[in-house]
C-alpha positions in Angstrom: 0.2 0.1 0.2 1.2 3.2 -0.7 2.2 6.1 1.7 0.1 9.3 1.2 2.4 12.1 1.4 -0.2 15.6 2.1 1.2 18.7 -0.3 0.8 21.7 0.9 1.6 23.6 4.3 -1.0 21.8 6.3 1.3 21.5 9.1 0.8 24.2 11.7 4.5 23.9 13.3 6.4 23.4 9.9 5.0 27.0 8.7 6.0 28.0 12.4 9.6 27.2 11.8 9.7 28.0 8.1 8.8 31.5 8.9 10.7 31.8 12.1 14.0 30.5 10.5 13.3 33.1 7.6 12.8 35.9 9.9 15.8 35.1 12.4 18.0 34.7 9.4 17.2 37.9 7.8 17.2 40.1 11.2 20.7 38.4 11.7 22.0 39.1 8.1 20.4 42.6 8.5 22.5 43.2 11.4 20.2 42.2 14.6 22.6 41.1 17.2 22.4 37.7 18.5 21.6 36.6 21.6 25.0 37.1 24.0 24.5 34.4 25.7 25.0 31.6 23.5 26.9 33.7 20.3 30.0 33.2 23.3 30.5 29.9 23.0 30.6 29.5 19.1 32.3 31.0 16.4 31.4 34.0 14.1 31.2 31.5 11.0 29.0 29.5 12.4 26.6 31.9 13.1 26.9 33.0 10.2 25.9 29.3 8.4 23.1 29.1 10.7 21.6 31.8 10.1 22.4 31.6 6.3 21.0 28.3 6.5 17.5 29.3 8.3 17.6 32.2 5.8 17.5 30.2 2.6 15.5 27.2 3.8 12.9 29.1 5.2 12.7 31.2 2.3 12.2 27.9 0.2 9.4 26.6 2.0 7.7 29.3 2.6 7.5 30.1 -1.6 6.8 26.6 -2.3 3.7 27.0 -0.8 2.3 29.5 -3.6 3.5 27.0 -6.3 0.5 24.6 -7.7 2.7 22.0 -9.4 2.5 19.2 -6.8 6.4 17.5 -7.6 7.8 20.8 -7.8 6.4 21.9 -4.2 7.6 18.5 -3.1 11.3 19.2 -4.7 11.0 22.9 -2.7 10.4 21.3 0.1 12.8 18.7 0.4 15.2 21.0 -0.3 14.0 23.2 2.9 14.0 20.3 4.9 17.6 19.9 3.9 18.4 23.1 5.6 16.0 22.9 8.0 18.5 19.6 8.8 21.5 21.1 8.1 21.4 24.4 10.1 20.1 23.0 13.9 22.4 19.9 13.7 25.6 22.4 12.9 24.6 25.0 15.5 23.5 21.8 17.9 26.7 20.2 17.1 29.1 23.7 17.8 27.3 23.6 21.0 28.1 20.8 22.4 31.1 20.4 21.0 31.3 24.0 23.9 30.9 21.4 26.7 29.3 24.1 28.3 26.4 22.9 30.7 24.6 26.1 29.9 23.8 25.0 26.4 22.0 21.7 27.1 18.8 22.6 26.8 19.8 24.4 22.8 21.3 21.5 21.8 18.4 19.4 22.6 15.8 21.6 21.0 18.2 22.0 17.8 19.0 18.1 17.4 15.5 17.6 18.3 14.5 20.3 15.4 17.3 18.4 13.3 15.6 14.7 13.5 12.0 16.3 13.2 13.2 17.8 10.0 14.9 15.1 8.3 12.1 12.5 9.0 9.8 15.2 6.9 12.4 15.1 4.2 12.3 11.9 4.9 8.5 11.4 4.0 8.6 14.2 1.3 11.3 12.4 -0.5 9.0 8.9 -0.8 6.2 11.1 -1.8 8.6 12.5 -4.7 9.3 8.7 -5.7 5.8 7.6 -5.6 4.7 10.7 -7.9 7.4 9.2 -10.4 6.5 6.1 -10.3 2.5 6.9 -10.8 3.9 8.9 -13.9 5.5 6.0 -15.4 2.8 3.6 -15.3 0.7 6.5 -17.4 
């Protein structure tokens, strides 16, 4: 039996994370300073990569909501999920490598976020595969 993947943004948490990512990425690139407590724990390049990944994946994911073509929506959503996996994974690992117990909650949150995004990416990829097989059969 084929798995049904719901296209579009029917998942409020996904919309929230994509919107939050786009807003935070835009704010940092525009020059807003990140919170100083965690900023001091990681190198500046980590912050730049983190925010650029958030910005790009957020915009790509939000843009995909406006497209009518199901396959293109899934391609863009998969691209967004790659960024949504990479950004918190990078930041979580960078915080984990500091050895600071003050970052424990942030590390757990980031790694959970990365895991959820990777799971959604897997679902989207399975949906793309099902659409391709359906197209091949017709």
